[in-house]
C-alpha positions in Angstrom: 153.2 121.3 81.3 150.2 120.7 83.6 150.6 120.7 87.3 150.3 117.1 88.5 148.1 118.3 91.4 145.5 119.5 88.8 145.3 116.3 86.8 143.2 114.4 89.4 140.8 117.4 89.7 140.0 117.2 85.9 139.5 113.5 86.0 137.1 113.6 89.0 133.9 114.7 87.1 134.6 112.1 84.5 135.0 109.4 87.2 131.8 110.5 88.8 129.9 110.4 85.6 131.3 106.9 84.8 130.4 105.8 88.4 126.9 107.2 88.0 126.3 105.4 84.7 127.7 102.2 86.1 125.5 102.4 89.2 122.4 103.1 87.1 123.2 100.3 84.6 123.9 97.9 87.5 120.6 98.8 89.2 118.7 98.3 85.9 120.5 94.9 85.3 119.8 93.7 88.8 116.1 94.6 88.5 115.9 93.1 85.0 117.6 89.9 86.3 115.2 89.6 89.2 112.2 90.0 86.9 113.7 87.4 84.6 114.1 85.0 87.5 110.5 85.7 88.5 109.2 84.7 85.1 111.6 81.7 84.7 111.0 80.2 88.1 108.6 77.3 88.0 106.1 78.5 90.6 103.7 75.7 90.9 101.3 75.7 93.8 102.3 72.9 96.2 100.6 73.9 99.4 99.8 77.0 101.5 101.9 76.0 104.5 105.0 75.8 102.3 104.1 79.0 100.6 103.9 80.8 104.0 107.4 79.6 104.9 108.6 80.6 101.5 107.1 84.1 101.9 108.7 84.4 105.4 112.1 83.3 104.1 111.7 85.8 101.2 110.9 88.6 103.6 114.0 87.7 105.7 116.0 87.7 102.5 114.8 91.2 101.6 115.9 92.4 105.1 119.3 90.7 104.8 119.9 92.1 101.3 118.8 95.6 102.5 121.2 95.4 105.5 124.0 94.2 103.3 123.4 97.1 100.9 123.3 99.6 103.8 126.8 98.4 104.9 128.0 98.7 101.3 126.7 102.3 101.1 128.8 103.3 104.2 132.0 102.0 102.6 131.3 103.0 99.0 133.4 105.8 97.4 130.0 107.0 95.9 127.5 106.4 98.7 124.6 108.2 96.9 125.0 106.1 93.8 125.2 102.9 95.9 122.0 104.0 97.7 120.2 104.2 94.4 121.4 100.8 93.5 120.4 99.4 97.0 116.9 100.9 96.7 116.4 99.4 93.2 117.6 96.0 94.4 115.6 95.9 97.6 112.4 97.3 95.9 112.5 94.9 93.0 113.1 92.0 95.4 110.3 93.1 97.7 107.8 93.5 94.8 108.7 90.3 93.0 108.4 88.4 96.3 104.8 89.5 96.7 104.0 89.0 93.1 105.2 85.4 93.5 103.2 85.0 96.7 100.0 86.2 95.0 100.6 83.9 92.0 101.1 80.9 94.3 98.1 81.8 96.4 95.8 82.0 93.4 97.1 78.7 92.1 96.8 76.8 95.5 93.5 78.4 96.4 91.6 79.3 93.2 89.2 82.2 93.6 91.4 84.1 96.1 91.3 87.0 93.7 88.6 88.5 91.5 90.1 86.8 88.5 92.7 84.0 87.8 96.2 85.5 88.0 99.1 84.9 85.6 102.6 85.9 86.6 102.0 89.2 84.8 98.7 89.8 86.5 100.3 89.0 89.9 103.0 91.6 89.2 100.5 94.1 88.0 98.4 93.6 91.2 101.6 94.0 93.3 102.6 97.2 91.6 99.1 98.8 91.8 99.0 97.9 95.5 102.5 99.3 96.2 101.8 102.5 94.3 98.5 102.9 96.0 96.8 103.4 92.7 94.5 100.4 93.2 92.6 100.3 89.9 90.2 97.8 91.4 90.2 95.5 88.4 91.9 92.8 90.4 90.9 92.5 94.1 91.7 90.0 96.8 88.6 88.0 97.7 89.9 85.4 100.2 90.9 86.2 103.7 94.4 84.9 103.0 94.6 87.2 99.9 93.5 90.2 101.9 95.9 89.5 104.8 98.8 89.1 102.3 97.8 92.3 100.6 97.8 94.1 103.9 101.2 92.7 104.7 102.4 94.1 101.4 100.9 97.5 102.1 102.5 97.7 105.5 105.8 96.5 104.2 105.6 99.0 101.3 105.1 101.8 103.8 108.0 100.6 105.8 110.2 100.3 102.7 109.4 103.8 101.6 109.5 105.5 105.0 111.9 103.7 107.3 114.2 102.3 104.6 114.6 105.6 102.9 115.6 107.2 106.2 118.1 104.4 106.8 119.5 104.8 103.3 119.9 108.5 103.8 121.7 108.0 107.1 124.0 105.5 105.5 124.8 108.0 102.7 125.6 110.6 105.3 127.8 108.2 107.3 129.6 107.2 104.1 130.2 110.8 103.2 131.5 111.6 106.7 133.9 108.6 106.5 135.4 110.2 103.4 135.7 113.6 105.0 133.0 115.1 102.8 129.9 116.8 104.1 126.4 115.8 102.9 125.1 118.3 100.4 121.7 119.9 100.4 120.0 117.0 98.5 120.5 114.9 101.7 120.1 117.3 104.5 121.4 116.2 107.9 119.1 115.7 110.8 118.3 118.9 112.7 120.0 119.4 116.0 117.8 118.9 119.1 
């Protein structure tokens, strides 16, 4: 007969794999859901002042969702997996927010970009800006479009740099709360 103390040890890798698959599927479903909402939302240009408020509220929402996700990482039994889910959620929300803003800008102020933007064109422009590829086929022509693009660039840098550091710290805190030490894939901050 098996020793009862050994049974949980054999189940642990299976639970981790199941948790990893669940986290990846959940992250993909969240991102797909956000993209679906982006395409289904009736984004009709009403006015630039309302669009600015909407963008500001959207950026605040990204910050609130990110902060909520960081708190969830710290208490999660699998902080690394929760961090992947948090990054997927925050990144998708951030990118879709700017895609919507570009779409609204083009429809409230035609000629803001080098060509008229559909929702797909807006998302394409957002992704090429975020990834710093910048093919140059779509460019911001208006001052508002350029300012919005610069805000996205700065926000993207913050998301990649600062947010990644915050997520790594939350993972470390979550592992410490469980009495586990962070492994080499998330090295701890060097002593000063």
